[in-house]
N, C-alpha and C positions, 0 to 999 in steps of 0.2 A: 897457889890458889887456895890453900887451906885457911888463910886469914880473911878471905873475902866472904861476904854473904852470898847466898845462891844468886840473888838478883845482880849483885855487883860483878860476880864472876862472868855471868852470861853477858852483861852489858859491856864489860871490858872487851870481850872478844867481838861484840857487835861494832864497837868503835874501831877496832883493828880492821874490820871488813868495810869500814866507811859508811856504816848504816846510820840513817837519821834516827833521832829519838822517837819519832812517831812510828817508824817502821819497827824499831826495837820493841816498843810497847805492844804492837800487834803480834809480833812473833813470840814475844815472851809469854803473853797470855795463851797463845796457841800451845807452846811447848809445856807450859805449866800444867795445862789441862791434859795434854797428850801423855806426858810422862808422870803425872800425878806427883808433882814436886811438892815438898813441904813449903811452909811459909817462906817467902822470898828473903826475909830478914834473918833467917837462920844462918849461922856461920857454917861454912863447908866443913870446918874441922870438927863440928859437933854432930855431923850426920853419920848414920850407919854406913857400912860399906856399900850396900845396895843403893842407898840414896846418893852417895858420892858418885857412883857410876852413872846413875840417871842424870845427875847434874853435869857430869862430863859429856854425856851424850847430848844434852841440851846445848852445851857450849859448841859442840861440833856441828849441830844441826841449825844453829841460829842463823846462819847465812843461807840455809836451804841449798846445800850443795847438790850437785847432780850426782845421783847414785847409779852406778853401773852394775848390772847383774850378770 
């Protein structure tokens, strides 16, 4: 995942989940704002540790999984 840009990493996993490009755009914009992600063209390998963790969280939330508490 370190060679991907932030946007590429999240989009890669959206494709695994079978998500359409339109749905990805909607969710990406939501996650970008929610998690205060840096510019989507920034390479994951160039992010700070905290930014990498937020990107990983965005990847895991892109499919809006059901969360159990």
